[in-house]
N, C-alpha and C positions, 0 to 999 in steps of 0.2 A: 854707830848706826849710819848706814849708807842710804842716801836719798837718791831717787831716780828722777832726774829732771830732763826736760827736752834739750837743755843746753849741753848735757853730758852725753846725749845719744848721738849717733851718726846722723848726718844730714839726710833728709828725704830727697830722693832723686826726682820723683814726681809727687809733689806735696798734695795735689788734688785728690789722690787716692788714699792718703792717710797712712798712719804708722802701722796699722794692722795688716794692710795689704803688703807693705814692705816686709814685715816679719814673715808673712806666709810665703812670699816669694823666696826669701832667704832660706826658709825651712825646706822648700821644694828643691833648692839647689843642693842641699845636704843629703837628700834621699838617694841611696845607691841604686834602687830598682827603677828602671826607666819607665816601666808600665805604670808604676805608682806615681811617678813624676808627671806623666801625661794625664792621668786621671785628675790629679790635684790641680794641674795647670788649667784644665778645662773648667774646674770649679771656680778658680780664681778669675778666669776670664768672664764667667757669668756674673760674678760679684762685681767686677770692675764695670760691666755694662749697667748694673743696677745703680752703682754709685755715681755714674756720670751718664744720665739718660739723654743729655743733649747730644752725645755722640751718635745717637740713633738717627739724627737728622743728617749726619755726614754720610756721603756715599761710601759703601763698603766699610762700615764702621767696625766690623769684625777684624778686618785687616789692621785697622788703627789700634784696636785693643791688643792684638798679638804683638805689634811693634812696641807698644807701651810696656808689655810684659817683659820683653827682652831689655828694654831700656832700664826698667826698675831693677832687674837682676844684674845690671852693669854688663850685659851681654855674656853672662856666665851660665845661664840656665841651659840645660841640654834636654830639650823636648822635641817631639815631632810636631812641627808647626804646619798648618795647611797653607801657609803663605811663605814666600821667600824670607829667609832669616836676615834681618838687617845687620850691618856691622857698624862698629864705632866710627870707622873712617867715613862711612856714608852719611852718618848723622852730623858729623863735625865739618862738613865741607863748607868752606867760606864762599859766599857768592862772588861772582865776578864784578869788579868795579865798573860802574857805568861811566863812560867818558862824558865829561862835561863839554858842551859845545863852546868852541873858542872862535866864534865868528865875529868879525868886526863889522858892525852894521853902520852904514853911512847915515841913514835917517832912521832912528829907532822907532818913530811912530808908524813907519811903514812896515818894518819888520824884515826878517831875512827871507821870508817866503816871496816877497815882492822882488827881491834881487834875483832869486832863482827863476821867477817868472820872466823877468827881463832877459836873463841869459838864455832862457829857452826861446823867447821870441827873436832874439838876435840871430839864432841859428837857423831860422826859417828862410828858405830861398825864394818861395813864392811871395811876390810883393803884395798881392791882394790879401792873402792870408796873413802876412806879416802886419799889414796895416790894421786889419781887424783885431789881431791880437794886441797890437799897441793900444788901440782904443779901449779894449777890455782891461788891460793892465792899468790904464789911466783912470778908468772908472773905479777899479778896485782900490787904487791909491787914494782917490777922493773919499771913498767910504772909510778907509783906515784912518785917514786924517781926521775926519769928523768924529769918528768913534773915540779917538784918544784926546783930541783937543776941544771937543764940544763947541766949536765955533764954526761959522761959515768960512769957506775957503774959496778963493778966486780960482777959476779954471786955469788961468794963465800960470799960476804958481805950480799947479800940478803938472802942467806941460813942461815947465822949466825943470822941475825936479826929475821928471822922467828922462828928459834929455841929458841931465847931469849924471844920473845913475847909469844910463846906457852908454855914456861917453859919446853922445852925439849920433848914435846909430838909430835909435827909435825917436822919431820926431813926429809932431802933429802940427797942423796949421794953427796960427795964433788965434783964429776965430772959431776954433772947435768948441762946441758946447757939450759938456759932459753931462752925465745923468744927474738930474736934480735930486738932492737928498735932503730930507728933513729928519735926521737921525738924532733924536733926543731921548736919552735914557737917564733915569734918575741915578744919582751916585749909589754905590753899593751899600753905604751905611744907612741910607734913607729908605731902602726898599722894604725892609722889615717894619720900619716905623709906619710907613704908609699903609701896609697891610694890616698892622695892628690897629691903626686909627680907623680904617674903614670897617674892620670887624667890630670895634667898640661902638662906632656910630650906628652900625646896623643893630647891635644889641640894644642900644639906648632907644632907638626908634621902636623896636619891638616892645620894650618895656613901657614906653609912653602910650603905645596903642592899647596894651593890656590895661594900663591904669585908666585910660579914658573910657574903655569899654566897661570896666568895673564901676567907674563913677556913674556912667549912664544907667547901668543896671540898678545901682543903689538909688539914684534919683527916681527911677521909675517905680521902684518898690515903695519909696516914701510917698509918692503921689497916690499910689494905689491905697496905701494905708490911710492917708489923709482923706481920700474919697470915701472909704468905707466908714471911717469914724464920723464924717459929716452926715453920711446917710443914717447912721445909728442915732444921731442926735436930733434928727428931724421929728417934728410932731406928727401924730397921725392925722390923716385927712379928715377934715370936718366939712360937712355939706353946708352951703350957704342958703339953702332953701328953708323957708319958715313954714311951720305947721299952721294950717288954717284952723 
């Protein structure tokens, strides 16, 4: 007796459509009449759209379904597709490797962009524009330093670093006052904690307000009930006048 297990069946090319769609596509490939293949292929396309409704959110999802139909048939199905028929070579194209930058950065807390800005400023011929660009680069270097080191920095150190990076081309007077920065950001690990703590404190304050309002309402009800009971226990009014 032979048992039919998934381990003995051929592997599914696109498992999200299931075994039945795979069998139907294989059956379409074996039909000799092309008109019948086209009719059944359209039926299978409609069924594939029902099985994967999330593809309706994709732009031109019909094109995606027809491409999946050819992929499921291992590019062997011969039908009239309303879209360009893909090939196996087009689907198996390897992406081009992304070159990794191999820049040697002199001061890593300033970054490679600062070095590019310095090279750009060095090529300026107008001395007035060059001096303004030098001051702007120095202010940017100060911001980058405080961003990464989280400490205050002396302006003289920024001026010396700029002179060293530019090899003495870009210089500023020793008494130059750069832009004052108070850049204090919490560490990345504590941002979520502070937000969660603030939200929890807000929720606890709301709960305390609700409890206090409910307690005030209960106390008011108790006072009202006590007043009504005391009024019920009072004796009827008796006149103090005597009969003559």
